[in-house]
MARBA-98292 format. One record per residue (C-alpha): residue in one letter; x, y, z. Coordinates in nm, 4 decimals, padded with zeros to 6 digits, always signed. Layout:
<pt><type>A</type><X>X</X><Y>Y</Y><Z>Z</Z></pt>
...
//
This chain:
<pt><type>M</type><X>+12.6120</X><Y>+15.0790</Y><Z>+08.2826</Z></pt>
<pt><type>R</type><X>+12.9276</X><Y>+14.8703</Y><Z>+08.3022</Z></pt>
<pt><type>C</type><X>+12.8008</X><Y>+14.7087</Y><Z>+08.6235</Z></pt>
<pt><type>R</type><X>+12.4836</X><Y>+14.5963</Y><Z>+08.4421</Z></pt>
<pt><type>V</type><X>+12.6822</X><Y>+14.4416</Y><Z>+08.1555</Z></pt>
<pt><type>V</type><X>+12.8979</X><Y>+14.2512</Y><Z>+08.4037</Z></pt>
<pt><type>S</type><X>+12.5880</X><Y>+14.1411</Y><Z>+08.5970</Z></pt>
<pt><type>W</type><X>+12.4098</X><Y>+14.0215</Y><Z>+08.2840</Z></pt>
<pt><type>S</type><X>+12.7223</X><Y>+13.8403</Y><Z>+08.1660</Z></pt>
<pt><type>A</type><X>+12.7580</X><Y>+13.6694</Y><Z>+08.5013</Z></pt>
<pt><type>A</type><X>+12.3895</X><Y>+13.5756</Y><Z>+08.4996</Z></pt>
<pt><type>L</type><X>+12.4138</X><Y>+13.4315</Y><Z>+08.1485</Z></pt>
<pt><type>A</type><X>+12.7217</X><Y>+13.2294</Y><Z>+08.2451</Z></pt>
<pt><type>L</type><X>+12.5402</X><Y>+13.0960</Y><Z>+08.5518</Z></pt>
<pt><type>I</type><X>+12.2363</X><Y>+12.9916</Y><Z>+08.3508</Z></pt>
<pt><type>L</type><X>+12.4418</X><Y>+12.8273</Y><Z>+08.0764</Z></pt>
<pt><type>S</type><X>+12.6585</X><Y>+12.6406</Y><Z>+08.3252</Z></pt>
<pt><type>A</type><X>+12.3458</X><Y>+12.5081</Y><Z>+08.4927</Z></pt>
<pt><type>A</type><X>+12.1960</X><Y>+12.3653</Y><Z>+08.1729</Z></pt>
<pt><type>P</type><X>+11.9826</X><Y>+12.0614</Y><Z>+08.2432</Z></pt>
<pt><type>I</type><X>+12.1567</X><Y>+11.7277</Y><Z>+08.2474</Z></pt>
<pt><type>H</type><X>+11.9720</X><Y>+11.3971</Y><Z>+08.2243</Z></pt>
<pt><type>A</type><X>+11.9490</X><Y>+11.2615</Y><Z>+08.5753</Z></pt>
<pt><type>A</type><X>+12.1563</X><Y>+10.9537</Y><Z>+08.6341</Z></pt>
<pt><type>H</type><X>+11.9598</X><Y>+10.6471</Y><Z>+08.7309</Z></pt>
<pt><type>L</type><X>+12.0855</X><Y>+10.3348</Y><Z>+08.9012</Z></pt>
<pt><type>V</type><X>+11.9460</X><Y>+10.0243</Y><Z>+08.7327</Z></pt>
<pt><type>W</type><X>+11.9435</X><Y>+09.6920</Y><Z>+08.9158</Z></pt>
<pt><type>S</type><X>+11.9319</X><Y>+09.3844</Y><Z>+08.6959</Z></pt>
<pt><type>G</type><X>+11.9180</X><Y>+09.0308</Y><Z>+08.8234</Z></pt>
<pt><type>L</type><X>+11.8887</X><Y>+08.6661</Y><Z>+08.7388</Z></pt>
<pt><type>V</type><X>+11.6416</X><Y>+08.5142</Y><Z>+08.9837</Z></pt>
<pt><type>I</type><X>+11.5433</X><Y>+08.1524</Y><Z>+09.0423</Z></pt>
<pt><type>A</type><X>+11.1792</X><Y>+08.1241</Y><Z>+09.1495</Z></pt>
<pt><type>Q</type><X>+11.0621</X><Y>+07.7982</Y><Z>+09.3064</Z></pt>
<pt><type>N</type><X>+10.8238</X><Y>+07.6518</Y><Z>+09.5607</Z></pt>
<pt><type>E</type><X>+10.9833</X><Y>+07.5260</Y><Z>+09.8815</Z></pt>
<pt><type>P</type><X>+10.8229</X><Y>+07.3816</Y><Z>+10.1965</Z></pt>
<pt><type>Q</type><X>+11.0387</X><Y>+07.6193</Y><Z>+10.4078</Z></pt>
<pt><type>P</type><X>+11.1017</X><Y>+07.9208</Y><Z>+10.1817</Z></pt>
<pt><type>K</type><X>+11.3981</X><Y>+08.1471</Y><Z>+10.2523</Z></pt>
<pt><type>P</type><X>+11.3251</X><Y>+08.5160</Y><Z>+10.3074</Z></pt>
<pt><type>V</type><X>+11.3139</X><Y>+08.7189</Y><Z>+09.9896</Z></pt>
<pt><type>P</type><X>+11.6449</X><Y>+08.8947</Y><Z>+09.9101</Z></pt>
<pt><type>S</type><X>+11.6479</X><Y>+09.2632</Y><Z>+10.0064</Z></pt>
<pt><type>E</type><X>+11.6790</X><Y>+09.3676</Y><Z>+09.6399</Z></pt>
<pt><type>L</type><X>+11.3413</X><Y>+09.2070</Y><Z>+09.5671</Z></pt>
<pt><type>A</type><X>+11.1575</X><Y>+09.3006</Y><Z>+09.8884</Z></pt>
<pt><type>S</type><X>+10.9412</X><Y>+09.5657</Y><Z>+09.7207</Z></pt>
<pt><type>L</type><X>+10.8451</X><Y>+09.3187</Y><Z>+09.4458</Z></pt>
<pt><type>E</type><X>+10.7780</X><Y>+09.0136</Y><Z>+09.6648</Z></pt>
<pt><type>E</type><X>+10.3969</X><Y>+09.0149</Y><Z>+09.6541</Z></pt>
<pt><type>T</type><X>+10.3915</X><Y>+09.0982</Y><Z>+09.2824</Z></pt>
<pt><type>L</type><X>+10.6309</X><Y>+08.8141</Y><Z>+09.1991</Z></pt>
<pt><type>K</type><X>+10.4362</X><Y>+08.5658</Y><Z>+09.4135</Z></pt>
<pt><type>G</type><X>+10.1072</X><Y>+08.6723</Y><Z>+09.2542</Z></pt>
<pt><type>L</type><X>+10.2343</X><Y>+08.6641</Y><Z>+08.8950</Z></pt>
<pt><type>F</type><X>+10.4346</X><Y>+08.3435</Y><Z>+08.9043</Z></pt>
<pt><type>G</type><X>+10.2924</X><Y>+08.1411</Y><Z>+09.1947</Z></pt>
<pt><type>Y</type><X>+10.6277</X><Y>+08.0645</Y><Z>+09.3568</Z></pt>
<pt><type>N</type><X>+10.7050</X><Y>+08.1205</Y><Z>+09.7254</Z></pt>
<pt><type>Q</type><X>+11.0866</X><Y>+08.1576</Y><Z>+09.7112</Z></pt>
<pt><type>F</type><X>+11.3063</X><Y>+08.3858</Y><Z>+09.5011</Z></pt>
<pt><type>E</type><X>+11.6836</X><Y>+08.3532</Y><Z>+09.4976</Z></pt>
<pt><type>V</type><X>+11.9134</X><Y>+08.6011</Y><Z>+09.3223</Z></pt>
<pt><type>I</type><X>+12.1804</X><Y>+08.3978</Y><Z>+09.1415</Z></pt>
<pt><type>G</type><X>+12.3392</X><Y>+08.6875</Y><Z>+08.9513</Z></pt>
<pt><type>Q</type><X>+12.3031</X><Y>+09.0626</Y><Z>+08.9595</Z></pt>
<pt><type>S</type><X>+12.4447</X><Y>+09.3923</Y><Z>+08.8443</Z></pt>
<pt><type>R</type><X>+12.3959</X><Y>+09.7583</Y><Z>+08.9290</Z></pt>
<pt><type>K</type><X>+12.4698</X><Y>+10.0107</Y><Z>+08.6573</Z></pt>
<pt><type>T</type><X>+12.4421</X><Y>+10.3865</Y><Z>+08.6706</Z></pt>
<pt><type>L</type><X>+12.2977</X><Y>+10.5165</Y><Z>+08.3463</Z></pt>
<pt><type>T</type><X>+12.4128</X><Y>+10.8663</Y><Z>+08.2670</Z></pt>
<pt><type>T</type><X>+12.3814</X><Y>+10.8801</Y><Z>+07.8879</Z></pt>
<pt><type>G</type><X>+12.1279</X><Y>+10.6027</Y><Z>+07.8296</Z></pt>
<pt><type>Q</type><X>+12.3773</X><Y>+10.4331</Y><Z>+07.5970</Z></pt>
<pt><type>E</type><X>+12.5545</X><Y>+10.2045</Y><Z>+07.8477</Z></pt>
<pt><type>D</type><X>+12.5754</X><Y>+09.8258</Y><Z>+07.8442</Z></pt>
<pt><type>W</type><X>+12.6444</X><Y>+09.5704</Y><Z>+08.1182</Z></pt>
<pt><type>L</type><X>+12.6196</X><Y>+09.2060</Y><Z>+08.2252</Z></pt>
<pt><type>A</type><X>+12.4476</X><Y>+09.0275</Y><Z>+08.5119</Z></pt>
<pt><type>T</type><X>+12.6046</X><Y>+08.6846</Y><Z>+08.5385</Z></pt>
<pt><type>S</type><X>+12.5675</X><Y>+08.3615</Y><Z>+08.7307</Z></pt>
<pt><type>K</type><X>+12.7398</X><Y>+08.0251</Y><Z>+08.7027</Z></pt>
<pt><type>Y</type><X>+12.5381</X><Y>+07.9147</Y><Z>+08.3970</Z></pt>
<pt><type>F</type><X>+12.3455</X><Y>+08.2214</Y><Z>+08.2802</Z></pt>
<pt><type>A</type><X>+12.4310</X><Y>+08.5717</Y><Z>+08.1663</Z></pt>
<pt><type>L</type><X>+12.2006</X><Y>+08.8653</Y><Z>+08.0979</Z></pt>
<pt><type>R</type><X>+12.3513</X><Y>+09.1214</Y><Z>+07.8628</Z></pt>
<pt><type>V</type><X>+12.1774</X><Y>+09.4588</Y><Z>+07.8726</Z></pt>
<pt><type>D</type><X>+12.2420</X><Y>+09.7194</Y><Z>+07.6060</Z></pt>
<pt><type>A</type><X>+12.0768</X><Y>+10.0562</Y><Z>+07.6719</Z></pt>
<pt><type>R</type><X>+11.9920</X><Y>+10.2190</Y><Z>+07.3396</Z></pt>
<pt><type>G</type><X>+11.8750</X><Y>+10.5599</Y><Z>+07.4521</Z></pt>
<pt><type>A</type><X>+11.6306</X><Y>+10.7293</Y><Z>+07.6842</Z></pt>
<pt><type>D</type><X>+11.3243</X><Y>+10.9462</Y><Z>+07.6623</Z></pt>
<pt><type>E</type><X>+11.0600</X><Y>+11.0630</Y><Z>+07.9079</Z></pt>
<pt><type>A</type><X>+10.8966</X><Y>+10.7168</Y><Z>+07.9028</Z></pt>
<pt><type>G</type><X>+11.2170</X><Y>+10.5410</Y><Z>+08.0089</Z></pt>
<pt><type>Y</type><X>+11.5174</X><Y>+10.3560</Y><Z>+07.8695</Z></pt>
<pt><type>D</type><X>+11.5134</X><Y>+10.1543</Y><Z>+07.5469</Z></pt>
<pt><type>L</type><X>+11.6910</X><Y>+09.8269</Y><Z>+07.6179</Z></pt>
<pt><type>N</type><X>+11.8087</X><Y>+09.5323</Y><Z>+07.4140</Z></pt>
<pt><type>L</type><X>+11.8298</X><Y>+09.2198</Y><Z>+07.6322</Z></pt>
<pt><type>Q</type><X>+12.0149</X><Y>+08.8992</Y><Z>+07.5539</Z></pt>
<pt><type>L</type><X>+11.9952</X><Y>+08.5934</Y><Z>+07.7798</Z></pt>
<pt><type>Y</type><X>+12.2696</X><Y>+08.3329</Y><Z>+07.7432</Z></pt>
<pt><type>Q</type><X>+12.3014</X><Y>+07.9882</Y><Z>+07.8933</Z></pt>
<pt><type>E</type><X>+12.6758</X><Y>+07.9410</Y><Z>+07.8893</Z></pt>
<pt><type>K</type><X>+12.7510</X><Y>+08.0434</Y><Z>+07.5253</Z></pt>
<pt><type>N</type><X>+12.4074</X><Y>+07.9700</Y><Z>+07.3774</Z></pt>
<pt><type>L</type><X>+12.1746</X><Y>+08.2626</Y><Z>+07.3102</Z></pt>
<pt><type>L</type><X>+11.8333</X><Y>+08.1712</Y><Z>+07.4583</Z></pt>
<pt><type>L</type><X>+11.6465</X><Y>+08.4991</Y><Z>+07.4242</Z></pt>
<pt><type>E</type><X>+11.6902</X><Y>+08.8363</Y><Z>+07.2585</Z></pt>
<pt><type>T</type><X>+11.4316</X><Y>+09.1091</Y><Z>+07.2904</Z></pt>
<pt><type>S</type><X>+11.3929</X><Y>+09.4852</Y><Z>+07.2845</Z></pt>
<pt><type>T</type><X>+11.1925</X><Y>+09.6489</Y><Z>+07.5602</Z></pt>
<pt><type>K</type><X>+11.1500</X><Y>+09.9666</Y><Z>+07.7624</Z></pt>
<pt><type>L</type><X>+11.2337</X><Y>+10.0127</Y><Z>+08.1300</Z></pt>
<pt><type>S</type><X>+11.0477</X><Y>+10.2938</Y><Z>+08.3016</Z></pt>
<pt><type>Q</type><X>+11.1038</X><Y>+10.4475</Y><Z>+08.6401</Z></pt>
<pt><type>S</type><X>+10.7469</X><Y>+10.3750</Y><Z>+08.7440</Z></pt>
<pt><type>S</type><X>+10.7460</X><Y>+10.0010</Y><Z>+08.6820</Z></pt>
<pt><type>P</type><X>+10.9919</X><Y>+09.7126</Y><Z>+08.7071</Z></pt>
<pt><type>L</type><X>+11.0551</X><Y>+09.4770</Y><Z>+08.4185</Z></pt>
<pt><type>V</type><X>+11.0151</X><Y>+09.1039</Y><Z>+08.4865</Z></pt>
<pt><type>I</type><X>+11.0601</X><Y>+08.8451</Y><Z>+08.2100</Z></pt>
<pt><type>K</type><X>+10.9940</X><Y>+08.4759</Y><Z>+08.2519</Z></pt>
<pt><type>G</type><X>+11.2909</X><Y>+08.2701</Y><Z>+08.1357</Z></pt>
<pt><type>P</type><X>+11.3432</X><Y>+07.8953</Y><Z>+08.0996</Z></pt>
<pt><type>Q</type><X>+11.2589</X><Y>+07.6248</Y><Z>+08.3521</Z></pt>
<pt><type>V</type><X>+11.5583</X><Y>+07.5510</Y><Z>+08.5747</Z></pt>
<pt><type>G</type><X>+11.5321</X><Y>+07.2318</Y><Z>+08.7796</Z></pt>
<pt><type>G</type><X>+11.2109</X><Y>+07.2590</Y><Z>+08.9789</Z></pt>
<pt><type>G</type><X>+11.1906</X><Y>+07.6340</Y><Z>+08.9304</Z></pt>
<pt><type>Q</type><X>+11.1798</X><Y>+07.9164</Y><Z>+08.6825</Z></pt>
<pt><type>L</type><X>+11.4475</X><Y>+08.1666</Y><Z>+08.5799</Z></pt>
<pt><type>L</type><X>+11.3260</X><Y>+08.5267</Y><Z>+08.5974</Z></pt>
<pt><type>L</type><X>+11.4982</X><Y>+08.8317</Y><Z>+08.4518</Z></pt>
<pt><type>V</type><X>+11.4297</X><Y>+09.1313</Y><Z>+08.6737</Z></pt>
<pt><type>L</type><X>+11.5270</X><Y>+09.4935</Y><Z>+08.6042</Z></pt>
<pt><type>F</type><X>+11.4231</X><Y>+09.8094</Y><Z>+08.7839</Z></pt>
<pt><type>I</type><X>+11.5391</X><Y>+10.1628</Y><Z>+08.8468</Z></pt>
<pt><type>D</type><X>+11.6625</X><Y>+10.1658</Y><Z>+09.2065</Z></pt>
<pt><type>D</type><X>+11.4491</X><Y>+10.4131</Y><Z>+09.4038</Z></pt>
<pt><type>E</type><X>+11.6991</X><Y>+10.4191</Y><Z>+09.6923</Z></pt>
<pt><type>M</type><X>+11.9506</X><Y>+10.6075</Y><Z>+09.4788</Z></pt>
<pt><type>K</type><X>+11.6815</X><Y>+10.8538</Y><Z>+09.3742</Z></pt>
<pt><type>N</type><X>+11.5858</X><Y>+10.9137</Y><Z>+09.7388</Z></pt>
<pt><type>E</type><X>+11.9494</X><Y>+10.9570</Y><Z>+09.8471</Z></pt>
<pt><type>T</type><X>+12.0027</X><Y>+11.2130</Y><Z>+09.5705</Z></pt>
<pt><type>S</type><X>+11.6904</X><Y>+11.3994</Y><Z>+09.6774</Z></pt>
<pt><type>E</type><X>+11.8011</X><Y>+11.4026</Y><Z>+10.0431</Z></pt>
<pt><type>T</type><X>+12.1460</X><Y>+11.5288</Y><Z>+09.9419</Z></pt>
<pt><type>H</type><X>+11.9883</X><Y>+11.8233</Y><Z>+09.7569</Z></pt>
<pt><type>H</type><X>+11.7798</X><Y>+11.9138</Y><Z>+10.0640</Z></pt>
<pt><type>R</type><X>+12.0781</X><Y>+11.8875</Y><Z>+10.2988</Z></pt>
<pt><type>R</type><X>+12.2800</X><Y>+12.1223</Y><Z>+10.0793</Z></pt>
<pt><type>G</type><X>+12.0024</X><Y>+12.3805</Y><Z>+10.0850</Z></pt>
<pt><type>H</type><X>+11.9028</X><Y>+12.3661</Y><Z>+09.7179</Z></pt>
<pt><type>R</type><X>+11.5598</X><Y>+12.5117</Y><Z>+09.6555</Z></pt>
<pt><type>S</type><X>+11.5099</X><Y>+12.2805</Y><Z>+09.3615</Z></pt>
<pt><type>A</type><X>+11.6713</X><Y>+11.9857</Y><Z>+09.1878</Z></pt>
<pt><type>N</type><X>+11.6238</X><Y>+12.1806</Y><Z>+08.8644</Z></pt>
<pt><type>K</type><X>+11.9545</X><Y>+12.3552</Y><Z>+08.8031</Z></pt>
<pt><type>I</type><X>+11.8140</X><Y>+12.6260</Y><Z>+08.5772</Z></pt>
<pt><type>E</type><X>+11.5596</X><Y>+12.7233</Y><Z>+08.8413</Z></pt>
<pt><type>A</type><X>+11.8341</X><Y>+12.7310</Y><Z>+09.1051</Z></pt>
<pt><type>A</type><X>+12.0490</X><Y>+12.9508</Y><Z>+08.8795</Z></pt>
<pt><type>W</type><X>+11.7532</X><Y>+13.1826</Y><Z>+08.8238</Z></pt>
<pt><type>H</type><X>+11.7040</X><Y>+13.2180</Y><Z>+09.2013</Z></pt>
<pt><type>R</type><X>+12.0735</X><Y>+13.3053</Y><Z>+09.2438</Z></pt>
<pt><type>F</type><X>+12.0490</X><Y>+13.5544</Y><Z>+08.9590</Z></pt>
<pt><type>T</type><X>+11.7433</X><Y>+13.7319</Y><Z>+09.1026</Z></pt>
<pt><type>R</type><X>+11.9096</X><Y>+13.7488</Y><Z>+09.4462</Z></pt>
<pt><type>L</type><X>+12.1978</X><Y>+13.9408</Y><Z>+09.2854</Z></pt>
<pt><type>F</type><X>+11.9581</X><Y>+14.2150</Y><Z>+09.1792</Z></pt>
<pt><type>E</type><X>+11.7689</X><Y>+14.2149</Y><Z>+09.5084</Z></pt>
<pt><type>K</type><X>+12.0926</X><Y>+14.3056</Y><Z>+09.6883</Z></pt>
<pt><type>H</type><X>+12.1669</X><Y>+14.6054</Y><Z>+09.4586</Z></pt>
//
């Protein structure tokens, strides 16, 4: 009887310690100058997956990242800046739900506020906002959840032998194995 009480206590402790935690997501945010050039430079690696979409939406053939930031969101309440010489994008995450992160964005040119908006960033789709004309081009604000981090996390779980990324399910499997051995 005492063995069962100890086993159940251990199982309960395992399950409670493995309570679900919101997955951390790496968000890339950038200030991008889009323009048409006779000899366009290759698209920056950060924008490679968006190249055709950006060309189709905006009609430019060259995209240059002039400022960027990567921020790991763990609580959904973080804030950060992506800055360049003349522009700054302030991002204030205001919470998360299953649809994505609620963001408040502020675009500054030096100290002047040019744009303030609230929006949602989801894992399934990047956020691209057309900013002001800059010289012969257009400033774009680009934000997306970096899939590379998600893939690295997934590979790490497989290398460590986890049956699932869901910690409660993993705890349950450990718990049932305890009783299979006895």
